[in-house]
C-alpha positions as CSV (number, residue, x, y, z in Angstrom):
1,X,-14.4,-37.9,-58.5
2,X,-11.0,-37.8,-56.9
3,X,-11.0,-34.1,-57.3
4,X,-14.3,-34.0,-55.3
5,X,-12.8,-36.2,-52.5
6,X,-9.7,-34.2,-52.3
7,X,-11.8,-31.0,-52.0
8,X,-13.9,-32.7,-49.3
9,X,-10.7,-33.8,-47.4
10,X,-9.3,-30.3,-47.5
11,X,-12.4,-28.7,-46.2
12,X,-12.5,-31.2,-43.3
13,X,-8.9,-30.6,-42.4
14,X,-9.4,-26.8,-42.5
15,X,-12.3,-27.3,-40.0
16,X,-10.2,-29.4,-37.8
17,X,-7.4,-27.0,-37.9
18,X,-9.7,-24.2,-37.1
19,X,-11.1,-26.1,-34.1
20,X,-7.6,-26.9,-32.7
21,X,-6.6,-23.2,-33.3
22,X,-9.8,-22.0,-31.1
23,X,-8.7,-24.6,-28.5
24,X,-5.1,-23.5,-28.2
25,X,-6.0,-19.7,-28.1
26,X,-9.0,-20.0,-25.7
27,X,-6.9,-19.3,-22.5
28,X,-5.3,-16.3,-24.2
29,X,-8.4,-15.0,-25.2
30,X,-9.9,-15.3,-21.7
31,X,-6.9,-13.4,-20.5
32,X,-7.3,-10.6,-22.9
33,X,-11.2,-10.3,-22.6
34,X,-11.0,-7.7,-20.1
35,X,-8.6,-5.5,-22.1
36,X,-10.4,-6.1,-25.5
37,X,-13.7,-5.4,-24.0
38,X,-12.5,-2.1,-22.5
39,X,-10.8,-1.2,-25.9
40,X,-14.0,-1.9,-27.6
41,X,-15.6,1.1,-25.9
42,X,-12.9,3.5,-27.2
43,X,-12.9,5.4,-23.9
44,X,-9.6,6.8,-22.6
45,X,-10.0,7.1,-18.9
46,X,-8.2,9.8,-17.0
47,X,-6.9,8.9,-13.6
48,X,-5.4,11.6,-11.1
49,X,-2.8,10.2,-8.7
50,X,-2.0,12.0,-5.5
51,X,0.8,10.5,-3.5
52,X,1.8,12.1,-0.3
53,X,5.6,11.7,-0.5
54,X,8.2,9.6,-2.3
55,X,9.3,6.6,-0.6
56,X,9.4,2.8,-1.3
57,X,6.0,1.8,0.0
58,X,4.1,4.4,-1.6
59,X,6.0,4.2,-4.9
60,X,5.3,0.6,-4.9
61,X,1.6,1.1,-4.4
62,X,1.4,3.5,-7.1
63,X,3.1,1.2,-9.5
64,X,1.0,-1.5,-8.7
65,X,-2.1,0.5,-9.2
66,X,-1.0,1.7,-12.6
67,X,0.2,-1.7,-13.7
68,X,-3.3,-3.3,-13.0
69,X,-5.2,-0.6,-15.1
70,X,-2.9,-0.7,-17.9
71,X,-3.1,-4.5,-18.0
72,X,-7.0,-4.5,-17.7
73,X,-7.9,-1.5,-19.7
74,X,-5.1,-1.5,-22.3
75,X,-2.1,0.9,-22.5
76,X,-4.0,3.3,-24.8
77,X,-7.2,3.4,-22.9
78,X,-5.7,4.9,-19.7
79,X,-4.0,8.3,-19.0
80,X,-2.4,9.0,-15.5
81,X,-1.9,12.5,-14.2
82,X,0.6,11.4,-11.4
83,X,1.6,14.2,-8.7
84,X,3.5,13.9,-5.6
85,X,2.6,16.3,-2.7
86,X,6.2,16.2,-1.2
87,X,4.9,15.4,2.2
88,X,2.9,18.7,2.3
89,X,-0.8,18.4,3.2
90,X,-1.4,21.9,1.5
91,X,0.1,20.4,-1.8
92,X,-2.5,17.6,-1.5
93,X,-5.2,20.1,-1.6
94,X,-4.0,21.9,-4.4
95,X,-3.1,18.7,-6.4
96,X,-6.6,17.2,-5.7
97,X,-8.5,20.6,-6.6
98,X,-6.7,20.4,-10.0
99,X,-8.0,17.0,-10.6
100,X,-11.6,18.0,-9.8
101,X,-11.2,21.0,-12.2
102,X,-10.0,18.8,-15.0
103,X,-12.9,16.3,-14.3
104,X,-10.9,13.1,-14.2
105,X,-12.6,9.9,-14.2
106,X,-11.3,8.6,-11.0
107,X,-8.8,9.8,-8.2
108,X,-6.3,7.7,-6.5
109,X,-5.3,8.9,-3.1
110,X,-2.1,7.4,-2.0
111,X,-1.9,7.9,1.8
112,X,-4.1,9.5,4.4
113,X,-3.5,13.2,3.7
114,X,-4.5,12.9,0.0
115,X,-7.4,10.8,0.9
116,X,-8.6,13.4,3.4
117,X,-8.1,16.3,0.7
118,X,-9.9,14.4,-2.0
119,X,-12.9,13.7,0.2
120,X,-13.3,17.4,1.1
121,X,-12.8,18.3,-2.7
122,X,-15.5,16.2,-4.4
123,X,-18.4,14.2,-3.7
124,X,-18.9,13.1,-7.3
125,X,-15.7,11.7,-8.6
126,X,-14.9,8.1,-7.5
127,X,-12.0,8.2,-5.0
128,X,-10.0,5.2,-4.1
129,X,-7.5,5.4,-1.2
130,X,-4.4,3.2,-0.8
131,X,-1.8,2.9,1.9
132,X,-4.2,4.2,4.3
133,X,-4.2,2.3,7.6
134,X,-7.6,2.9,9.2
135,X,-10.3,4.7,7.2
136,X,-12.5,5.4,10.3
137,X,-9.7,7.4,11.9
138,X,-8.7,9.1,8.6
139,X,-12.3,10.2,7.7
140,X,-13.6,10.5,11.3
141,X,-16.3,7.8,10.9
142,X,-17.6,6.9,14.2
143,X,-20.1,3.9,13.1
144,X,-17.5,2.0,11.0
145,X,-18.9,-0.9,9.3
146,X,-16.2,-1.6,6.8
147,X,-17.6,0.5,3.9
148,X,-16.9,4.3,3.7
149,X,-20.1,4.9,1.3
150,X,-20.7,7.9,-1.1
151,X,-17.9,8.1,-3.6
152,X,-15.0,6.6,-1.5
153,X,-13.4,3.2,-1.0
154,X,-10.0,1.7,-1.5
155,X,-7.4,-0.6,0.4
156,X,-5.9,-0.7,3.7
157,X,-2.1,-1.3,4.6
158,X,-2.9,-2.2,8.2
159,X,-0.8,-5.3,9.1
160,X,-2.1,-7.1,12.2
161,X,-0.8,-5.2,15.1
162,X,-1.2,-7.9,17.6
163,X,1.1,-10.1,15.5
164,X,3.6,-7.2,15.4
165,X,3.5,-7.1,19.3
166,X,4.0,-10.9,19.5
167,X,7.0,-10.5,17.0
168,X,8.5,-8.0,19.4
169,X,8.2,-10.5,22.2
170,X,9.7,-13.1,20.2
171,X,12.7,-11.2,19.2
172,X,13.3,-9.3,22.5
173,X,11.9,-11.3,25.3
174,X,14.3,-9.6,27.8
175,X,13.5,-6.1,26.8
176,X,11.5,-3.8,29.3
177,X,11.1,-0.5,27.7
178,X,9.6,-0.1,24.3
179,X,9.5,3.2,22.6
180,X,6.9,4.2,20.0
181,X,8.4,6.7,17.4
182,X,6.0,8.2,15.0
183,X,4.8,11.6,13.5
184,X,2.0,13.1,15.6
185,X,0.4,14.7,12.6
186,X,-0.3,11.5,10.8
187,X,-3.6,10.3,12.1
188,X,-3.1,6.7,11.2
189,X,0.2,6.4,12.9
190,X,-1.5,7.7,16.2
191,X,-4.2,5.0,15.6
192,X,-1.6,2.3,15.3
193,X,0.3,3.4,18.4
194,X,-2.8,3.4,20.3
195,X,-3.6,-0.1,19.4
196,X,-0.1,-1.6,19.7
197,X,0.5,0.2,22.9
198,X,-2.4,-1.7,24.5
199,X,-0.9,-5.1,23.3
200,X,2.7,-4.3,24.5
201,X,1.3,-3.1,27.7
202,X,-0.6,-6.2,28.4
203,X,2.5,-8.3,27.5
204,X,4.5,-6.5,30.6
205,X,6.4,-3.9,28.6
206,X,6.8,-0.3,29.7
207,X,5.7,1.8,26.7
208,X,6.5,5.4,26.1
209,X,5.8,7.5,23.1
210,X,8.1,9.7,21.2
211,X,6.4,11.9,18.5
212,X,8.0,14.3,16.2
213,X,5.8,17.0,14.2
214,X,7.7,16.9,11.1
215,X,11.1,16.2,9.5
216,X,12.8,19.0,11.4
217,X,12.6,17.2,14.6
218,X,12.9,13.5,13.5
219,X,16.8,13.2,14.7
220,X,16.3,15.0,18.1
221,X,13.1,12.9,18.9
222,X,14.9,9.7,17.8
223,X,17.8,10.5,20.0
224,X,15.6,10.8,23.1
225,X,13.8,7.7,22.3
226,X,16.9,5.7,21.7
227,X,18.5,6.9,25.1
228,X,15.6,5.7,26.9
229,X,14.4,2.5,25.0
230,X,15.5,-1.3,24.7
231,X,13.5,-1.4,21.4
232,X,11.7,1.0,19.3
233,X,8.7,0.6,17.2
234,X,7.8,2.7,14.3
235,X,4.3,2.2,12.5
236,X,3.5,2.7,8.8
237,X,4.4,6.4,9.1
238,X,5.2,8.3,5.9
239,X,7.5,11.1,7.7
240,X,9.5,8.0,9.3
241,X,9.7,6.4,5.9
242,X,10.9,9.5,4.2
243,X,13.7,9.9,7.0
244,X,14.9,6.5,7.7
245,X,18.6,7.6,7.1
246,X,18.3,10.2,9.8
247,X,16.8,7.5,12.2
248,X,19.5,4.9,11.2
249,X,22.2,7.4,12.0
250,X,20.8,7.5,15.6
251,X,19.7,3.9,16.5
252,X,22.5,1.7,14.8
253,X,25.5,3.5,16.5
254,X,23.3,3.3,19.8
255,X,22.7,-0.5,18.9
256,X,18.9,0.2,19.8
257,X,16.8,-2.2,17.5
258,X,14.0,-0.8,15.4
259,X,11.0,-3.0,14.7
260,X,9.0,-1.4,11.8
261,X,5.4,-1.6,10.6
262,X,6.3,-2.0,7.0
263,X,9.3,-3.2,4.8
264,X,10.5,0.2,3.5
265,X,11.2,1.5,6.9
266,X,12.8,-1.5,8.0
267,X,15.1,-1.5,5.0
268,X,16.1,1.8,6.0
269,X,16.6,1.8,9.6
270,X,14.9,-1.4,11.3
271,X,15.9,-5.0,12.1
272,X,12.4,-6.7,11.4
273,X,9.1,-6.1,10.2
274,X,5.7,-7.9,9.8
275,X,4.8,-6.5,6.2
276,X,2.4,-6.6,3.3
277,X,3.4,-6.0,-0.3
278,X,2.6,-2.6,-1.2
279,X,2.9,-3.4,-4.8
280,X,0.2,-5.9,-4.5
281,X,-1.9,-3.7,-2.5
282,X,-1.7,-0.9,-5.2
283,X,-2.5,-3.6,-7.8
284,X,-5.6,-4.8,-5.7
285,X,-6.7,-1.1,-5.8
286,X,-6.2,-0.8,-9.5
287,X,-8.6,-3.9,-9.8
288,X,-11.1,-2.0,-7.8
289,X,-10.7,1.0,-10.0
290,X,-11.1,-1.3,-13.2
291,X,-14.5,-2.6,-11.6
292,X,-15.8,1.0,-11.1
293,X,-14.6,2.4,-14.6
294,X,-15.3,-0.5,-16.9
295,X,-17.9,-2.7,-15.2
296,X,-20.0,0.0,-13.5
297,X,-19.6,-1.3,-9.9
298,X,-21.0,1.1,-7.3
299,X,-18.2,2.3,-5.4
300,X,-20.5,3.4,-2.4
301,X,-21.2,-0.4,-1.6
302,X,-17.6,-1.5,-2.0
303,X,-15.9,-2.5,1.3
304,X,-12.2,-1.5,2.0
305,X,-10.0,-4.2,1.2
306,X,-6.9,-5.4,3.0
307,X,-3.8,-7.1,1.8
308,X,-4.2,-10.9,1.8
309,X,-0.8,-11.9,3.2
310,X,1.8,-10.6,5.7
311,X,5.3,-11.7,5.7
312,X,8.0,-11.8,8.6
313,X,11.2,-10.0,7.2
314,X,14.6,-8.8,8.6
315,X,17.2,-6.7,7.5
316,X,20.5,-8.7,7.9
317,X,22.9,-5.8,7.9
318,X,21.0,-3.9,10.5
319,X,20.5,-7.0,12.7
320,X,24.3,-7.7,12.5
321,X,25.0,-4.0,13.5
322,X,22.7,-4.2,16.8
323,X,23.9,-7.8,17.5
324,X,20.5,-9.7,16.7
325,X,20.2,-13.0,15.8
326,X,16.9,-13.7,14.0
327,X,15.1,-17.0,14.6
328,X,13.8,-19.3,11.9
329,X,10.8,-18.2,10.0
330,X,12.0,-14.7,8.8
331,X,12.7,-13.9,5.1
332,X,15.7,-11.8,4.4
333,X,14.8,-8.1,2.8
334,X,16.6,-8.1,-0.5
335,X,19.0,-5.3,-1.2
């Protein structure tokens, strides 16, 4: 009898411990459910990544994208073919065509030129853009509704241009001449300058554009802009982002402050920015990729998504170099 009671108590205790164990692991099981469901299929997804050029913002977006997919699919279930076009549009086309010939499962087009090349190369393989400012401009869409359609979607790195114009007013209320410095070959840079010029003109500034065509004339065009401007604004421009040292070598000795469209440019040559997190933007794009690959989401109905937050930031060293005191509410850019 005692032996029977003991066995009954042991069985009861075992059930109790099993119940506690399932409660303790329920949250971790939920967190791992996406990965385990992906792993259960045994599929290894092949992702082609074409990044226009190497600089902080695009690098962060690529890393965020990869981290999201590895986390959600499992490290053994995704392979990345990551290639850099070194700022050359022709290289973008070559890289993308290689992805198409190897029949990758999805293409990440990091910046406008890779996106344009990808849309020209395939109408079948899903394409996600990231670090693209305006999809309507990039893809010549006249009746923009927020969704590209077909096999294309992605994320936009557009920070509110009206707020950037307001930030220039806040930091430089006595300025009169604002120079817009950008690459004329980048459609999204032209778009940003079109929009912010309107806001700045309405605020009473005289706005002049200074466009370089490639890296070869960055220094000379920057010098012309610095000679004629009280403040220079640089949008989220990939050529500028790759040449911040050359720009800094002109504007800092001249004590002409640069307000930048994103943190990477500001870190190199600017004093302040209203910036998104490119890592978070890339991660957001990776989440979209997971929905397409693992959940069967229809990319043709997926609207272009935007970064949820923007942050006022300043470059302490460059502010000191040009004699700017930044008001409260700005976060220092970490070294």
